[in-house]
N, C-alpha and C positions, 0 to 999 in steps of 0.2 A: 502493498501501502505507501501510497504517495507521503500522507498525510494522519494522520488519526480521522480511520473512518472513512476516508478520500479514497480512490484509483484511478486511474486512466484509464480511458473508456474512450471510442473514436463511436460521434454521435453526428448523426444527419436531420438538416433541421427543415431542407426545401426537398425534391428529389430536383438531377442533375449531374455534373459532371465530375470527376472523381476531384475536385477540390471540394462537394459538399459535404468532406467526408471531415471532419472535424477532431484531433484529439482533444477535449475537454477530463478536469475536475471535476469526479462526481462523485457521490455517495455508496459505498459500496450497497448490494443489495443483501436481501434478508429473501432467505429459500421460503417458499409455504410450503402448504398440505403440498406432501407428495412433491418435494423437492429439494435436491443438494447443492450448497452451495460448493464452486466448484475453484480456486484457485488455479489461474490459469499461465500451459505452457509453452502451448503451439497451438494457432486455427490454420488451416486451410481453406483457402478461399477459391471458388467457383463462376465458372459464370453466371448463374444466379441471380449470386448478388449485385455481381455491378445490373444485371437488370434490374432487381428492388430497389437500383438506389437513382434509378431511372425511370422508374415504374414503368414497366414495361414486364415484370411477372406473371406472367398467365398465369398458376395453380389460385384459385377459389379461396382459398384461406390464407391468403397474403394481401389485409385490412390491417395496416397499423397506422396508428398514433406517435402525427413528431415529439418531440423528438426519437425516433429509432437510434440503438442498434441493430446492426444487420446481425446476421448468421453464420455460421460458417459448420464445419468438421472440428470439434473444441476435443483438449487436449489437457489434464491437469489432475489433480489431489483434490480429494475433496475437505472441503474445512471445516462441512457441516451441515446436519440436514435437516429436513424440515418434519414435524409429524406427520405420525403417519408410513413414514420410510424405514423399514427392512430389507436385511441385504448387502445392505453399504451403511458403512463406517465413515468417519472422518479420517485421513490417512488413506483409504485405499483410491490407487491411480486408475480412472478411469479416463473413457469416449463419448463427446452423443455428439448426434447432431442439430440444431438449436436451427430455429426460425428469425429467434432475436436477440440480441446482448453476447453473442462473438468473440468482437472486437473490444475485446474488454483483461481486465489486470482480475476480475472476478469474474465467473458467468453462473447464471440460477443456470441449472436446468432441470429435467423431469427426470425422476426416480427410472424411472419404465421408459427411458430410453436410453439407459447406459449400458455399456460395454466395456468390460473389465479390460486394460490392457499392460502387459505385463512391464514388469521395471525393465526389463535389458534392451524394452528398444527404445533407440531415440525419438523421443518427442518430437521432433518433426515426421521423421516414418512413420511415427503410431499417427498422424492425423487422415493416413488411407483406412481407419479402422472405422471409426463412427461410420460417413459417407461412402467416402469416393471407392470402395474397393465393397460393402456390402451392395454396393449398384451394379456395379456390374459384376456379381454375380447372379443377385436377383432379377435381372436386365433377362441374364442367360438360366435362370432358373423357371422365370415367368419360359423362357423360348422353348426352355428343354429340349435342343442338339443331338438328334440320336450321331451314334458316332457314325463320321464316315460323309454326316452333307457339309450343305455348304455353309459358313456362318460372315455375312457383308456384317461389317462396323463402319459408323458415320464413325467421322472428327477422331478417330485412330492415333493419333498425336496428342492428345488431349488428357486433362488429371484420371479420368474414368476410361475413355477409348482406348490409349496402352496396356491398363489393365485389363481389359472385354476381351480382347485380340489372344494377350497370352492363358487370359483360361479361356478359352474359345478354340487354343489349342489344345491345353491338357487336359479339356471336356472331350477329344478324339475326332475334332471336328475334323471333316474331310478336304477341306478347304476355304481358307480363310480370305477372303476379299476383304481392307480395308479403302475407304482415303482418308485422303491428307493433303492440306492448303500450300506444300511448295517444294522445292529437290530434297531440300535437308529433312522437311515432317517424312517424306514421303521413302527415304535412306532409311532414317532412324524407326518407322514401323515397319518395315523387312527386316534390322534385323533383330523386332520383338517377335517372327514368325511369321507372318505374314505373307500368302504367295504370291495377291498380286495388287497394286494396290494405286489409285485413280483419284483425280482433283472433283471429286464433285462441282466446283465451282465455274469445270472448262463446262462446254460446251460436247454433248456427247460420249459424258463420263458413262452413261446407262446403259447403251450401246458396246460399250470396254466391260463392264461387267460383262455381260452378258456374254460376247464372246470370250470371254474369260473360262468358262464353266461350256465352253460347248452349244448352249441356248442353248440351256437347259433352268436356267436364271437360279434361281441363291432359297436355300429351304427357309435363314433365319438373318428378318435386318433388327439390329439396332440403332435404333435411330434419334438423335438427341441434337439432331438441326429444325425436324422441319419443313413446312412450306411446300413449296410443289419438289424435295428434294423425298421428303415423305409417301407421293403421291406417284414419284417415279418409279417408290422404291416397293411400292407395291405394285406396277407393274414387271416387276422384277420378282416375287415371289414364283417359284416351280406351285403346281399341283400343290397342298397342305401345306406350306407354305405358311411362319409367319414373323407377320413382323410389330413390334415390339419399341414403341412412343417411351420417350422418359423427359424430351426438353426442345426449346424450340430456342435453340441458339438461333439458327437465319432469320431473325425479323421475330422475337420477344412475341406479340401477342399474330399471330402471320401464322394462321393451323388451318391448314383449306378442309372442306368440305368432303367428307367421302362419299360416296353414292354405294347403295348397295350391289347397283350393275358392274364394280370395280373387282366384286368379291366371289363374281360366281362361276373361275377360276378355281374352288375350291381353295383363298386364301384368310388368313385369320389375320386381325391387326387390333392390337391393343393396346393402353395403359398401365405405365410402371411409379409408382411413388411411393420411395420408400414403406414408407410409415406403412402403405396398405400391405404392402410384405411381409413388415413385419408382424407385424396385427394377424395376418390371415396364414399365418407359414408361419410363427416361436420358432417353432423345433427346428426348418429346416434356418432359420437366418442365426442360430448360434449353435450348433452343424459348419454350417459357411464361414461364423467369423472362426473356430478354429481353426478350420483348413484354410483360410488367408494366415493367419497367421504360423502355420508352419511354413506356407510358401514363401512367406517371407527370409523366417530365417532362414529355411534351408535356401535360398535363392533359383528358388521353381518362379515365382513370381518376383520383374523387379521393378519397381516404385521408383519412376524418377520423379525429382524434385528438379526440377527449372529456375524456379529463387529462392531464396530463402530473404523477407526483412526482417522489423524492428515492427513494433507495434503503429508507430506513430508514422509511419512511410506506409499505411493502408493504403492510400489514392494511389502511389505506383505502383505496385501489385495490382488494380484494380486498371493501371492505363497497362499492364507486360498482358494481362486477358482482353480485354477490349480489341489491345492490339493486334489479339493472333498472333503472337510468332512464338508463345510459350509453349516451348516441348516435356507431358508429362505437367506438374502440379506449380502448384506459387501456395506458399506457407506464410507464413506471420508467426514469429517467435515472441513473445512475449514471456516480460521479468522484469523482474526489481532488479534489473540490467540500465548503467546509465543512460544506455542511450536510446532506451523506452522510456525516459523525461521526460515529461514535458515542455522543458524552461529543453532539451535540444533544438 
């Protein structure tokens, strides 16, 4: 804490460019029923938070009141528990994805959303455990690729996509096709095990995917882009193919309407939200968490971090993400170090 009872937090008082992210001294929050207070070690910043900052986040649960402290994937140590919390105690190292309150030295988190974080994992690496990793595993869980099937992963060099490429390969995909927006990103994704990599921003990308499958199409599409890319993905599905939509980075609220006529080739389209997956498949969610920890420890999955910045430079983190120049994830390191102080 900066001073008695206060902490550094980055708040938003109005929607706008990264400059609206303002480091401020604020009171340390207190946990309510079913909540815990966590001293934050690190926070992973995703594209969704840049959409929230600009009021472009399409999810209906996003109805904030100013001032806002944006959310993210938090890793830290429990310092206090609220009424009714069981199975968690001060000193436990945990992680959680939260819609609010992550860009701060202390965060209030719902106890039900917590995952255990092993002490031997660096805090920056561990921020993959609450959100990015479970989303990659969950979208594949919903798609349920069979061994030998063809999987198309969009935005494959990003924080979730680069994990999904590797997990699809581990799941036994016969062919992993990926999209990425630059030569460097395409080389990176090939290095993770993708068989074919194309740029969905170029005309004719869908035709190149179809050619790569010898005209058969793909069995699974993991789509975090939305817009017309989603509709083109439906067109690429083979009979009994599944498209899982989990984000809209290509235009925020630009989510096309889908006609049932687009699905008559025996195609399936579904949406994915981590909270819904956790509630519907709690046992699978816990199993995936343990498996992901093992993958990270033994190197079966590489979690690539593009940049690590102190909390007060979160505006720069948003700029990196919005420039689409990053490969892997962007993480904020939070703590009591001098570089995190408001006076810097």
